[in-house]
C-alpha positions as CSV (number, residue, x, y, z in Angstrom):
1,M,84.6,122.5,106.8
2,T,86.5,122.8,110.1
3,V,89.9,124.4,110.4
4,R,91.5,120.9,111.0
5,E,89.9,119.6,107.8
6,K,91.1,122.6,105.8
7,I,94.7,122.1,107.1
8,A,94.6,118.4,106.2
9,L,94.3,119.6,102.5
10,F,97.2,122.0,102.6
11,P,99.9,121.0,100.0
12,H,103.4,119.9,100.7
13,S,104.8,123.0,99.0
14,P,106.7,126.2,100.1
15,G,104.3,129.1,100.8
16,V,102.7,131.4,103.3
17,Y,99.7,130.6,105.6
18,R,97.3,133.0,107.2
19,Y,95.1,132.5,110.3
20,Y,91.8,134.3,110.8
21,D,89.7,134.9,113.9
22,A,85.9,134.6,114.1
23,E,85.5,138.2,112.8
24,G,87.6,137.4,109.7
25,T,90.6,139.4,110.8
26,V,94.1,138.1,110.0
27,I,95.7,137.3,113.3
28,Y,98.9,135.5,112.2
29,V,101.0,135.1,109.0
30,G,103.7,132.5,108.7
31,K,106.0,131.0,106.1
32,A,106.8,127.4,105.6
33,K,109.1,125.1,103.5
34,D,106.3,122.6,103.7
35,L,102.9,124.1,104.3
36,H,101.2,120.9,105.4
37,K,103.8,119.8,107.9
38,R,104.3,123.3,109.4
39,V,100.6,124.2,109.9
40,A,99.8,120.7,111.3
41,Q,102.3,121.2,114.1
42,Y,99.9,123.7,115.7
43,F,97.1,121.1,116.0
44,V,98.7,117.7,116.4
45,D,99.9,118.0,120.0
46,P,98.4,121.0,121.8
47,E,100.2,120.2,125.1
48,R,103.6,120.9,123.4
49,L,102.5,124.5,122.5
50,T,103.9,127.4,124.5
51,P,101.2,129.4,126.5
52,K,101.1,132.3,124.0
53,T,100.9,130.0,121.0
54,A,98.1,128.0,122.7
55,I,96.2,131.3,123.0
56,L,96.7,131.9,119.3
57,V,95.5,128.5,118.3
58,S,92.3,128.9,120.4
59,K,91.4,132.0,118.4
60,I,91.9,130.4,114.9
61,A,88.5,130.3,113.0
62,D,89.9,129.9,109.5
63,A,93.1,129.3,107.6
64,Q,94.3,130.1,104.1
65,Y,97.5,129.7,102.2
66,S,99.4,130.9,99.2
67,V,101.9,128.7,97.3
68,V,105.2,130.2,96.1
69,D,108.1,128.8,94.1
70,S,110.8,128.9,96.8
71,E,111.5,129.4,100.5
72,A,113.1,132.8,99.7
73,D,109.8,133.9,98.0
74,A,107.9,132.7,101.0
75,L,110.1,134.9,103.2
76,L,109.4,138.0,101.2
77,L,105.7,137.4,100.8
78,E,105.4,136.8,104.6
79,N,107.1,140.1,105.2
80,N,104.8,142.0,102.8
81,L,101.6,140.4,104.3
82,I,102.7,141.2,107.8
83,K,103.1,144.9,106.8
84,Q,99.7,144.8,105.0
85,Y,97.6,143.1,107.7
86,K,99.6,143.9,110.9
87,P,98.5,140.7,112.6
88,K,98.1,140.7,116.3
89,Y,100.4,137.7,117.0
90,N,103.2,138.4,114.6
91,I,106.6,139.9,115.2
92,L,106.1,143.6,115.0
93,L,108.8,145.9,113.4
94,K,109.2,148.6,116.1
95,D,111.3,151.0,114.1
96,S,108.6,152.9,112.2
97,K,110.6,156.0,111.3
98,T,111.3,156.9,107.7
99,Y,115.0,156.7,106.9
100,P,116.7,159.1,104.5
101,W,117.7,158.1,101.0
102,I,120.1,159.9,98.5
103,C,118.2,160.4,95.3
104,V,119.8,160.9,91.9
105,S,117.0,162.5,89.9
106,K,116.0,161.6,86.3
107,D,116.7,164.9,84.6
108,L,118.7,166.2,81.7
109,Y,121.1,167.5,84.4
110,P,120.3,165.2,87.4
111,K,120.2,166.6,90.9
112,V,121.6,164.7,93.9
113,F,119.7,165.3,97.1
114,L,118.4,163.8,100.4
115,T,114.8,162.6,100.6
116,R,112.6,160.4,102.9
117,R,110.1,159.6,100.1
118,V,110.9,157.0,97.5
119,V,108.9,157.8,94.3
120,K,109.1,155.5,91.4
121,D,109.6,158.1,88.7
122,G,112.8,156.7,87.2
123,S,115.1,158.3,89.7
124,R,117.8,156.3,91.4
125,Y,117.8,155.9,95.2
126,F,120.6,154.8,97.5
127,G,120.3,153.9,101.1
128,P,118.5,154.0,103.4
129,Y,120.9,155.7,105.8
130,S,120.4,155.2,109.5
131,S,122.2,158.5,110.2
132,V,121.0,161.8,108.5
133,K,124.4,163.3,109.5
134,H,126.2,160.6,107.5
135,A,124.0,161.2,104.5
136,Y,124.6,164.9,104.6
137,S,128.3,164.4,104.9
138,L,128.2,162.3,101.7
139,L,126.3,165.1,99.9
140,E,128.8,167.7,101.1
141,F,131.7,165.5,99.9
142,F,130.1,165.1,96.5
143,S,129.5,168.8,96.1
144,K,133.2,169.4,96.9
145,L,134.4,166.8,94.4
146,Y,131.9,167.6,91.7
147,P,130.1,171.0,91.3
148,L,126.5,170.0,91.2
149,R,123.3,172.0,90.7
150,D,120.9,172.2,93.6
151,C,118.3,174.6,92.0
152,K,114.7,173.6,91.4
153,N,114.7,174.8,87.8
154,K,113.4,172.5,85.1
155,I,116.3,172.5,82.7
156,T,115.6,171.3,79.1
157,S,117.4,171.6,75.8
158,D,114.8,174.2,74.7
159,S,115.3,176.4,77.8
160,I,119.1,176.4,77.3
161,L,118.8,177.1,73.5
162,H,116.5,180.1,74.0
163,G,118.4,181.5,77.0
164,K,115.3,181.4,79.3
165,M,117.4,181.3,82.5
166,R,120.3,183.2,84.0
167,P,123.1,181.7,86.1
168,C,122.7,182.1,89.9
169,L,125.2,183.0,92.6
170,N,126.4,179.3,92.8
171,Y,127.7,179.6,89.3
172,H,129.7,182.8,90.0
173,V,131.3,181.3,93.2
174,K,132.1,178.1,91.2
175,K,129.8,175.8,93.1
176,C,127.9,175.0,90.0
177,R,129.1,174.7,86.4
178,G,126.1,176.6,84.9
179,C,123.8,173.8,83.7
180,C,121.0,176.3,83.1
181,V,122.9,178.1,80.5
182,G,124.7,175.1,79.0
183,A,128.1,176.1,80.3
184,I,128.8,172.3,80.9
185,S,127.8,169.7,78.4
186,V,125.2,167.1,79.3
187,K,127.8,164.3,78.7
188,E,130.4,165.8,81.0
189,Y,127.9,166.5,83.8
190,N,126.4,163.0,83.6
191,D,129.9,161.5,83.6
192,N,130.3,163.2,87.0
193,I,126.9,161.8,88.1
194,E,127.9,158.3,87.1
195,E,131.1,158.6,89.2
196,I,128.9,159.7,92.2
197,V,126.7,156.6,91.6
198,R,129.8,154.4,91.6
199,L,130.9,155.9,94.9
200,L,127.4,155.4,96.4
201,K,127.7,151.7,95.4
202,G,130.9,151.5,97.3
203,A,133.5,151.7,94.5
204,G,135.7,154.2,96.3
205,R,138.9,152.2,96.2
206,E,138.4,151.6,92.4
207,M,137.9,155.3,91.9
208,I,141.1,156.2,93.7
209,A,143.0,153.7,91.5
210,H,141.3,155.1,88.4
211,Y,142.2,158.7,89.2
212,K,145.8,157.7,90.0
213,E,146.0,156.1,86.6
214,L,144.6,159.2,84.9
215,M,147.0,161.4,86.9
216,N,150.0,159.4,85.8
217,E,148.8,159.4,82.2
218,A,148.3,163.2,82.1
219,A,151.7,163.8,83.7
220,A,153.4,161.6,81.1
221,N,151.8,163.7,78.4
222,L,153.0,166.9,80.2
223,Q,149.4,167.9,80.9
224,F,150.3,169.1,84.4
225,E,147.1,171.1,85.2
226,Q,145.0,168.1,84.3
227,A,147.3,165.8,86.4
228,Q,146.9,168.2,89.4
229,F,143.1,168.1,88.9
230,Y,143.1,164.3,89.1
231,K,145.5,164.4,92.0
232,Q,143.1,166.6,94.0
233,K,140.2,164.3,93.3
234,M,142.3,161.3,94.3
235,E,143.4,163.0,97.6
236,S,139.8,164.0,98.4
237,L,138.6,160.4,97.9
238,S,141.5,159.0,100.0
239,E,140.8,161.5,102.8
240,H,137.1,160.7,102.8
241,Y,137.6,156.9,102.9
242,S,140.3,157.1,105.5
243,K,137.5,158.3,107.9
244,S,135.3,155.4,107.0
245,V,135.3,152.1,108.8
246,I,137.7,150.0,106.7
247,M,138.2,146.3,107.3
248,N,140.6,144.0,105.6
249,S,140.1,144.5,101.8
250,S,140.3,140.7,101.5
251,T,136.9,140.5,103.2
252,G,135.3,141.5,99.9
253,N,131.6,142.0,99.5
254,V,129.6,140.6,102.4
255,D,126.5,141.4,104.5
256,V,126.5,141.0,108.2
257,F,123.5,140.5,110.5
258,S,123.5,140.4,114.3
259,L,120.7,140.0,116.8
260,V,120.2,140.7,120.5
261,V,117.0,139.0,121.9
262,E,115.8,140.0,125.3
263,D,112.4,139.0,126.8
264,N,109.8,140.0,124.2
265,E,112.1,142.4,122.2
266,A,114.8,141.9,119.7
267,F,117.4,144.4,118.4
268,G,119.2,143.8,115.1
269,N,122.1,145.4,113.2
270,F,122.9,145.1,109.5
271,L,126.2,146.0,107.8
272,R,127.0,145.9,104.1
273,L,130.6,145.8,103.0
274,H,132.0,146.5,99.6
275,D,135.7,145.8,99.0
276,G,136.1,145.6,102.8
277,A,134.6,149.0,103.5
278,I,131.3,149.4,105.3
279,I,129.0,151.3,102.9
280,Q,125.6,150.8,104.7
281,S,124.4,150.2,108.2
282,L,121.0,149.9,109.7
283,N,119.5,149.1,113.1
284,L,116.0,147.7,113.5
285,G,113.9,146.7,116.6
286,F,111.3,144.0,116.8
287,K,108.4,143.4,119.2
288,L,107.9,139.6,119.8
289,R,104.3,138.5,120.2
290,L,104.8,134.7,120.6
291,E,107.7,132.7,122.0
292,E,109.4,132.9,118.6
293,D,112.7,131.1,118.0
294,R,115.6,133.5,117.5
295,S,116.3,131.9,114.1
296,E,112.7,132.9,113.1
297,V,113.4,136.5,114.3
298,L,116.6,136.6,112.3
299,G,114.7,135.4,109.2
300,M,112.2,138.2,109.6
301,F,115.1,140.7,110.0
302,I,116.7,139.4,106.8
303,A,113.4,139.8,104.9
304,E,113.1,143.4,106.1
305,I,116.6,144.2,104.9
306,Q,115.9,142.5,101.5
307,D,112.8,144.7,101.2
308,K,114.8,147.9,102.0
309,F,118.1,147.1,100.2
310,G,117.3,144.6,97.6
311,D,119.2,141.3,97.0
312,L,121.7,140.2,99.6
313,S,125.4,139.6,99.0
314,K,126.4,136.1,98.0
315,E,128.1,135.7,101.5
316,V,126.2,136.6,104.6
317,I,127.7,136.5,108.1
318,V,125.3,135.7,110.9
319,P,125.6,134.8,114.6
320,F,123.5,131.7,114.0
321,L,121.6,130.2,111.0
322,P,118.2,131.7,110.2
323,D,115.1,129.6,109.6
324,V,115.3,130.2,105.8
325,E,117.5,129.2,102.9
326,I,118.0,131.6,100.0
327,E,119.3,130.4,96.6
328,G,122.7,131.9,95.7
329,V,123.2,133.1,99.3
330,E,125.6,131.3,101.7
331,F,125.1,132.0,105.4
332,K,128.2,131.6,107.5
333,V,128.7,131.6,111.3
334,P,132.4,132.7,111.7
335,Q,134.6,131.2,114.5
336,R,137.7,133.3,114.1
337,G,139.5,136.0,112.0
338,D,138.3,139.2,110.3
339,K,134.8,137.9,109.7
340,L,134.3,137.2,113.4
341,S,135.6,140.7,114.1
342,L,132.9,142.0,111.7
343,L,130.2,140.1,113.5
344,E,131.4,141.4,116.9
345,L,131.3,145.0,115.5
346,S,127.7,144.4,114.4
347,M,126.8,142.9,117.8
348,R,128.2,146.1,119.5
349,N,125.9,148.1,117.3
350,A,122.9,145.9,118.2
351,R,123.7,146.1,121.9
352,E,124.1,149.9,121.7
353,M,120.6,150.1,120.1
354,R,119.2,148.0,122.9
355,L,120.9,150.3,125.5
356,N,119.5,153.4,123.7
357,A,116.0,151.9,123.7
358,V,116.3,151.3,127.5
359,L,117.4,154.9,128.1
360,Q,114.7,156.3,125.9
361,A,112.0,154.2,127.6
362,E,113.3,155.4,131.0
363,H,113.1,159.0,129.9
364,T,109.8,159.0,128.0
365,D,107.7,156.8,130.3
366,P,109.5,156.2,133.7
367,D,106.5,154.5,135.4
368,A,106.2,151.9,132.6
369,F,110.0,151.5,132.6
370,R,110.2,150.8,136.3
371,H,107.3,148.4,136.1
372,K,109.1,146.5,133.3
373,V,112.3,146.4,135.4
374,L,110.4,144.9,138.4
375,E,108.8,142.3,136.1
376,E,112.3,141.4,134.8
377,L,113.6,141.1,138.4
378,R,110.6,139.0,139.4
379,D,111.2,136.6,136.5
380,A,115.0,136.5,137.0
381,I,114.7,135.5,140.7
382,G,111.7,133.3,140.2
383,M,109.2,135.1,142.3
384,K,105.4,134.7,142.0
385,V,104.6,138.3,142.7
386,L,106.0,141.7,141.6
387,P,108.6,143.0,144.0
388,E,106.9,146.4,144.5
389,H,108.3,146.7,148.0
390,I,112.0,145.8,148.4
391,E,114.1,146.1,151.5
392,C,117.9,145.7,151.8
393,F,120.1,145.2,154.9
394,D,123.8,145.9,155.3
395,N,126.2,145.6,158.3
396,S,129.0,148.1,159.0
397,N,131.8,147.8,161.6
398,I,135.6,148.4,161.6
399,Q,137.5,145.8,163.6
400,G,134.5,145.2,165.7
401,T,134.0,148.8,166.8
402,N,130.6,150.6,166.6
403,P,128.7,147.8,164.9
404,V,125.6,149.1,163.1
405,A,123.3,148.0,160.4
406,S,121.1,149.8,157.8
407,C,117.9,149.0,156.1
408,V,116.8,150.9,152.9
409,V,113.4,150.7,151.3
410,F,112.5,150.8,147.6
411,R,108.9,151.2,146.6
412,G,107.9,150.8,142.9
413,G,111.6,150.6,142.0
414,E,112.5,154.0,143.6
415,P,114.0,154.7,147.0
416,A,111.6,155.6,149.8
417,K,114.0,157.5,152.0
418,S,111.6,158.4,154.7
419,D,111.3,154.6,155.4
420,Y,115.1,154.1,155.8
421,R,116.2,152.8,159.2
422,H,119.5,152.3,160.9
423,F,120.2,149.9,163.9
424,N,122.8,149.9,166.6
425,I,123.7,146.3,167.4
426,K,122.6,145.5,170.9
427,T,122.9,141.8,171.6
428,V,126.0,140.9,169.7
429,V,129.6,141.4,171.0
430,G,132.4,142.0,168.5
431,A,132.5,141.7,164.7
432,N,130.0,139.0,164.2
433,D,128.2,139.9,160.9
434,Y,126.1,136.8,160.8
435,A,124.6,137.2,164.3
436,S,124.2,141.0,163.7
437,M,122.3,140.3,160.5
438,K,119.9,138.0,162.3
439,E,119.4,140.5,165.1
440,V,118.4,143.4,162.8
441,V,116.2,141.3,160.6
442,N,114.4,140.0,163.6
443,R,114.0,143.5,165.1
444,R,112.8,145.0,161.9
445,Y,110.0,142.5,161.1
446,S,108.9,141.7,164.6
447,R,108.1,145.4,165.0
448,M,106.5,145.5,161.6
449,L,104.3,142.6,162.4
450,A,103.2,144.3,165.6
451,E,102.6,147.7,164.1
452,N,101.9,147.3,160.4
453,P,101.7,143.7,159.2
454,D,100.3,144.7,155.8
455,D,103.5,146.4,154.8
456,I,105.7,143.3,154.7
457,P,108.0,143.6,151.6
458,Q,107.8,141.1,148.8
459,L,111.6,141.0,148.5
460,I,114.4,141.2,151.0
461,V,118.0,141.6,149.8
462,I,120.9,140.8,152.1
463,D,124.3,142.4,151.2
464,G,126.5,139.3,151.5
465,G,126.8,135.7,150.7
466,K,125.5,132.4,152.1
467,G,126.5,133.1,155.7
468,Q,124.6,136.4,156.1
469,L,121.7,135.1,154.1
470,G,121.4,131.9,156.2
471,F,121.2,133.8,159.5
472,A,118.8,136.4,158.1
473,Y,116.6,133.5,156.9
474,E,116.7,132.0,160.5
475,A,115.1,135.2,161.7
476,I,112.4,135.0,158.9
477,L,111.6,131.4,159.9
478,E,111.3,132.3,163.6
479,L,108.8,135.0,162.7
480,G,106.9,132.7,160.3
481,L,107.3,134.9,157.3
482,Q,109.0,132.4,154.9
483,D,105.9,131.9,152.8
484,K,105.0,135.6,152.6
485,L,108.2,137.0,151.1
486,T,111.4,136.1,149.1
487,I,114.8,136.7,150.6
488,V,118.1,136.6,148.6
489,G,121.7,137.5,149.1
490,L,123.8,139.6,146.7
491,A,127.5,138.8,146.9
492,K,129.9,141.5,145.8
493,R,132.7,139.5,144.2
494,L,130.8,138.2,141.1
495,E,127.5,139.9,141.7
496,E,125.8,136.5,142.1
497,V,122.4,136.2,143.6
498,I,122.3,133.6,146.5
499,R,118.9,131.9,147.0
500,V,117.8,130.0,150.1
501,G,118.2,126.2,149.6
502,D,119.9,126.6,146.2
503,P,123.5,125.3,146.2
504,Y,124.3,127.1,143.0
505,P,124.3,130.9,142.8
506,L,122.2,132.7,140.2
507,F,124.0,134.8,137.7
508,I,121.8,137.5,136.2
509,D,122.9,139.1,132.9
510,R,125.3,141.9,133.9
511,N,123.7,144.3,131.4
512,S,120.1,143.6,132.6
513,Q,118.1,146.2,134.3
514,A,117.1,143.6,136.9
515,L,120.7,143.2,138.2
516,K,121.2,147.0,138.0
517,L,118.2,147.5,140.3
518,L,119.6,145.0,142.8
519,Q,123.0,146.7,142.7
520,R,121.4,150.1,143.2
521,V,119.4,148.8,146.2
522,R,122.6,147.2,147.7
523,D,124.8,150.3,147.1
524,E,122.2,152.5,148.7
525,A,122.1,150.3,151.8
526,H,125.9,150.4,151.9
527,R,126.0,154.2,151.6
528,F,123.3,154.7,154.2
529,G,125.0,152.3,156.6
530,I,128.5,153.8,156.2
531,T,127.2,157.3,156.8
532,H,125.6,156.2,160.1
533,H,128.7,154.2,161.1
534,R,130.9,157.2,160.4
535,N,128.7,159.4,162.6
536,R,128.8,156.8,165.4
537,R,132.6,156.5,165.1
538,S,133.1,160.2,165.3
539,K,130.9,160.5,168.3
540,S,132.7,157.6,170.1
541,Q,136.0,159.4,169.5
542,I,134.7,162.5,171.2
543,D,133.3,160.3,174.0
544,S,136.6,158.6,174.6
545,A,138.4,162.0,174.6
546,L,136.2,163.8,177.1
547,R,134.1,161.3,178.8
548,G,137.2,159.5,180.2
549,V,137.7,162.4,182.6
550,K,136.1,161.9,186.0
551,G,133.5,164.6,186.5
552,V,132.7,165.1,182.7
553,G,129.3,164.0,181.7
554,E,127.1,164.6,178.6
555,K,126.1,168.1,179.5
556,T,129.6,169.3,180.4
557,E,130.9,167.8,177.2
558,Q,128.2,169.6,175.2
559,R,129.0,172.9,177.0
560,L,132.7,172.6,176.3
561,L,132.3,171.7,172.6
562,M,129.8,174.5,172.0
563,H,132.2,177.0,173.5
564,F,135.5,175.7,172.0
565,G,134.3,173.9,168.9
566,S,136.6,170.9,169.1
567,V,138.8,168.8,171.5
568,A,141.9,170.2,169.8
569,R,140.9,173.8,170.7
570,I,140.2,172.7,174.3
571,V,143.8,171.5,174.5
572,A,145.1,174.7,173.0
573,A,142.9,177.0,175.1
574,P,144.3,179.0,178.0
575,R,143.8,177.3,181.3
576,A,142.0,180.3,182.8
577,E,139.4,180.2,180.0
578,L,138.8,176.5,180.6
579,A,138.6,177.0,184.4
580,G,136.1,179.8,183.9
581,I,133.7,177.2,182.4
582,V,134.3,174.1,184.5
583,G,136.2,175.2,187.6
584,D,139.9,174.9,188.5
585,D,140.0,171.2,189.6
586,L,138.1,169.9,186.6
587,A,140.1,172.1,184.2
588,D,143.3,170.6,185.6
589,R,142.0,167.0,185.2
590,I,140.8,167.7,181.6
591,L,144.1,169.1,180.5
592,E,146.1,166.4,182.2
593,H,143.9,163.7,180.5
594,L,143.9,165.3,177.0
595,N,147.7,166.0,177.1
596,K,148.4,162.3,177.7
């Protein structure tokens, strides 16, 4: 039976399907509300498939399915099968690190500690926590509020009864109530543990109100020491939760998901709120293998959070609707108010994760990072080849004086400073940036064609708008290079990319590495050009001060400056000293000219 014939027999039921290659390896796992309709889409109209999906379909040798009761069950089963088989074409969870959990052990006197291993031994686990520092701060807070044991002793009723253990130093410094010798009852200790569990579940505000009630009751009964005890606990809780991220208490219990999708990667943030306070937060990254819809990626993210945290809250805030419906869960896309603020907070976390991933990639594998940035730039501009060799031109002049231009060169995404060139404008009179740009582009590439035609850049960047780009392109046309390279302009005002023949500017994402590379190239050309222009301007000022004297040439000027150091010192020098170098007549003319 062929794959098409098998698929024709798939039921119209929710479930999960699996594709196998010729070797019997699972290459893709997917979920569906209707298995028959979903799977048939891959084979009905191949021309409508994206390129990557078409490659997947070409490798399918067999297909299997599993029917489940609901779409939510399909989501969870899909997530588990992807983890089990790790299919080549599925979304890959990039974040493989083991997150810390807070464990409340199943003992006569339970311990509360941090662990990265979840063992099904009856203990209770809370988390996971994306920050170890945050988890440790919670443990420190609990030990301050409730003296807990942290020893490894196996405490039983028998060991206490027969006095098999001796209290340790923590007991004497009042960090532990002496569980090992029965100095605190099992009930009292476990009451403290249950209060910790309530705090871990996010009942901080309830606990504060509860201690306030107990404090008032003890004070009314003239039990002032007990009232002070409850007051200290209430104040400790209030201080701790004042440092937490608290939203409007009317927000209630909600979950928040956000997602940033860029190229073949996605970065998601999850927040869980209880009584308006954020009690859990987690970032996850995903590697996209096909051209997955963002709603599908969000569905995968939701499944992963369900696997880690259990059931979702009844209300879930999302930036857009996922590709799944879950019974008892309402997905909302907020438009205003506190819930929109929550979504924006989650989005900031997701963007921060994306930025950290970029910085980490740049640090750990700079070559691969630069190659990826060049690929991003190629796709953003619409080039056919990778811009391994980029050159950028910038004009510099002040009120038409000393017009110069600079050309900087980047190879493989990095500056090649030995290839930088600057140009003194020769054929243009005055401040004509357009004609100056055409002159330097023509001079640069006519010489390159004559001396090294194989080194023509793939991308030329012009610092300026349509005018400068148009004149630069005229030079490219005259040299016949229009089909061998891409030329664009980068305008400063809105950082828009101007393309030849396109009436509308291209706006690249301001946070993208592609735009940042263009800006870096442009800024380097500007820096190099300004430095050269400043040197020219300084030289012209010296020229105008000394060369205006009849009888002073380049050598005389150099001799004077080497002796005196500056024009100001020549003016201040004794006439006899100046005459000793250039003679009486020339000394008089120099001083007369400079004193004017």
